[in-house]
N, C-alpha and C positions, 0 to 999 in steps of 0.2 A: 395126259392128253389123249384120247381115241380121236380118232380121224375113221370116216367114211364117206360113200361115193355120194356127191350129190347129184340124182337120179342118173339119168342116160348123157349129161355132160363128159362124163370122164373126171371130174373133180373132185378132188381130195381135200373134206371139210371137217375142222373141229367138230365134235358133237356140241362144243359151245359157240354160238352164234354172237358177237358183241354187238350190240343195240346202238345206238347213237341220237335216238329222239330226243334228247334232253339237252345236248349239246348244242350252245348258242342262248339257250334258254336258264337251263338249271345248272348249267358248266360252262367256265370261261375255258376260251384257248389251252391254259398251263391244267388244266382238270382233263380235257380231251388228253395232252400229252401224258400226264397220269395215268391215265386209264388204258388206253397205249401200250403204256411200259408194263402193267400188272398185265396185260392180256396178250402180251406177245411171251412174256415171261413166263407164261402159265403152257405156254401152244396153243393158244389161239391165231388160229387166218386167218377167219372169217368173219367178216361184216356187215352189218344194215345201215341203208340211211335210206334217205328219200326229198327227193325235191324238195319238198313242203316240209319238212320238219325245220325248227325244233316244233316240239307240240308242248302247250297249245299253239296252234297253226296264227299266226297274227303279218300280214302287209310286213310291218317292220323288221321283223327278223327271218322273214320268209329263206328260203336256201344254205342260212347260215351253220346248219351242222354239217352240210357239203361244205362248207368254207373254210369250217376249222379242220374236218378232216382233209381235206387239200392241204392245206396249210402244214398238217403234220407229214402228208406225204412228199411235199415239196421240201423239205428238210430230211427226208428220210429218203431218197429214191431208190436208192438198190434195194429197199427190201418190198419195193412194188409186188412184183413178178412173186413174190411169199404168198401173199395176200389175195383173196379171193373177196373183193370188193360188188356188193350189190345195192343198188340204188333203185330208186322208182318213180314213174310217171304220175302226176298228179291225177285223180278221174276230175269230172265234172261238179260243180258246184261252189270253189273256192275264186271268189271274183277277181283275184292282182294274179291270179298264175291260169293267163291266156284267155282273160274275160270270163275264165268260168268254163272255158268247153269242154266236150268230149273228150278220151281219146281215139284219135285216128292216125294214118302214116302221116299227115303234116304237124301235126304238132308232138309226134314221135317225135321226129327230124330236130324240130327244134329245143324241144325237151333235152334229148340227146347231148344237144351243142351246149345248152344252158349246165349241164349237171357234170361235164366231160372239164369244160373250163372252171368251175367252181371247185372240183373235187382236183385240179390239177395234172390229170393223169391224160394219155392217149387213147383208152380202153376201159368199157368197164365190164367187168365176169358175167354179173348178171344183170339184166333188166328187165326187171317186174312192172306191173301192169297195179298200182296200187289199189284198186276196187275197179269193178264194173262198169261200162256206161250203162246197163241196168239197174234197176235196182234191185238191192240184193239183201239178205237177212241179217245181215252181219249188225254191229254194234246195237243187241240186244234187239233186234228187229224180227226175232224170230216165231214172238208169237202171234197166235191166229188175228189176224183181222189186219197187223203193221206191214204188211206187203203184201200185193195181191199179183202171182203171176199172169193170172186169166188175162190181166191187162198188157201183159207182154207182146209186143209187134216182134215174131221169132224171125218174119223174113227179113225185118228192120236190124234187128238183132243182126242176123247172119253173116247180114253184109257187109254189116259195120267189124265185123271180128275181121271179116277178108280184108279189109283196107286196112286194119289193123297189122294182119300177118304182112302184108307188102310192106309196109312201114318196118317191121321188123327185120325182115330179110333184108332191105336194103342198108339197113344200121350192122347185121354181121358181115354183109358180103362187103362193106366200107371198111371190115374190124375196127367199128367203131363198142359194137358189145360181141361178147364170143357167145352166150347164150341168154335166152329169155327166160321170166315164170311170171307165177299170176299171184294175187292176194286178194282175200277176202271175196273169194270168188265160191263157187258150189257147184257139185257133180254135173250137172247141166251144162255149163261154163269150159268144164275140163275136157267134158266128151264132145262136144263142140269143137274148140280147137283143134282136140286130138285126130277129129274127122278132118277138117279143114286144111290142119298138116298135112296129111295124110295125102288129099285130092288138088293139095298148090303146092305139095314137095317142099316142103317149108321144115326145117328145125322145129320140133317140138318143144314145149314148155319142160323146164327140168326141173322145177319146183313150182311148191304153193304157199306163202305164209296167210294162215289161217287164225284168230285167237282160239286157243286151247288153255287151258288149265283146270284145276281140281275143280273150279266152279263156272269153267264152260267147256264141258266133255262133248258138243254136239255132234262135232267130226267123228265119233269115234263112234261105232267102226263104220261105216258108211262111206265117206270121203275118205278116211285113210285106207280102206281096203283099196277101193279106186286107185289113187298114188301108188302104193306097194304094189299091186300087179302089172300097173304101167310106165314103172320104172319112174316115175316122180319123187321126190324127195319133198317129204313135208315136214315146216318147219311152224311151229306155233309162235306164236308174239303172245307177250302182254300175259306170260304162265304164271305170274303173280298177281294176276287181276287188278292192274296198277297199282301194286303195294297193298291189296285186300292183306292178300292170304302172307304177308309177312306179319300181321298182324297189328299193322300201323295205326290203323282207323276202329278199332276197337275201342266200347264202348263210349263214341261221338270224338274219339282220339284226330286231331287234324294237325301232324307236326309240322314245325316253321319249316317252310321251304318244301314243303314234299306236292306231290302232284295235285292232293283234291284244294290244296291250297287256290289251284291256279284254274280261273274259269276253262271250263270246260268246251270246245265246238259241240258234242255230241251229248253234254250232259254229265251228271254223276251217276249213270244210268243204274251203273253193279251197287249204288250206295241203297241196298233192302234188306230186311231186317232178316229174310232166310239167309243172304249170302253173308250177314254179320253170326249168324248164329250159327252158321257152317265154317266158319272159319273159324270162330271160336272154339269148336271143337277138333279140328286139325290143330291149331295152336297145342290144345293139351296130350293131342297125341306125339307134337314134336317135342314137347318136355321127357314125356315119356321114355320118349326113343334116347335122349340125348342128345338132338341137333334143335337147331332154329328152325321157326315155321317158315323160313321161304327154304332151306335146307331141303326141308323135308317136301314143300310144293316143286321145285326146281327136281328133286332124285325121284319123284313120284312119276311127272311130267316126262323124264326121257328113257323109263322105263316103258313106256306103251310102245306096245309094238308096232312099228312102221313108222315112229317118227324117225326123224334123219336126225338133226342139228335143233337147237332149242335156242330162241332166241333171248338173251338177257340183257339188262341194264341197270343201270348203277347211275348215282347221284355223287358219292364218296366212292373212294378205292378201297376204302373199309368192307362197304357194301359189295362190293366189285368181286374182294377178295372172299368173302363169304360164300357168294352165292358161286362162286367157280369151284369151291369145294365142296358145294352138292351132288359133283359128278363124278366125286369117287366114292359116295355114299349107296352103300346097296340095300335095300330094304327088305327086313327079314319077313317071313310070310305071315308072323304076330302082327307087324304093323299094318303091311296090307290089306289085313282082314280087318282092321281096324278103321283105316282108311275107306275100305268098301262099302265099310257099314255106315260110314257118316255118307258118302258119295249115292248111295242108294239112299237115303233118306232124304238128300237135298240136290236131285240128279240137274235142276236148271234155276238155280235160286235166286239169278235174275235175267 
């Protein structure tokens, strides 16, 4: 396992980050324990979760992912300081979490206390804003006409961001969080937070996690350039496009218990013919390379300049082991050229 700096935090994290969003709905506590054993034996020291997990979110299971991780942490307390644990505060729109309210200083304080209790820990290494208060072009809203930034009230948003920063600083000063980061944000969001942090003398964000994969590469190169030059770690989530790039949904496939068999909050917006066509060609490339489709997608993701650590998830230890092995694979120039040909043909397939 290789390790790298997490932005300006001073933390060294594995180039593989273990995602947990299936824990509590597709995975039991025993599954969690088994996945943690595989992760630790592979050298992974980096974990990502969120207060709204598991996915798909629903009220009865809300917070169960943190609870299952917390159960493991409570039984393995001597290993807590060796791990970098990230969690996230939910933004607006989920009625059972603080009545669907926005992220602000008051809600940050409440949410952190809840996460600390569920995780059974005294501190969170990186606390992330799961999505912005303003409408953002994530979750396939990047097409013309789907969001309208001209309707955003800049002054209101900036004032809200100031308020958020006061809440984060209070939590840092209290020792409840060590660092903070962003998720599903844009260059304007990053730039504005950086400016306000300088102005308010508050620690800047150390990371951002956005969707990034062979089927969704819109952050390259513009947002990733900003992250690299501002020393902010870039963390791809859904590098397999919710399993599409594993090939499991080809030809209408819906394996029992797979992600697409669950009702999704945002719908199956990746389920587009162009995305399936691209996936078919990537699967063929993987076959010629003698690796699995998942390994091809993950190895490609990690070799992109500016990617810090890739967030991977799995529902079985076999899947997890397969995916971790991808980070020992170096794609040769011939394979990269084949990938590039498909990528140029399907640059934005959903």
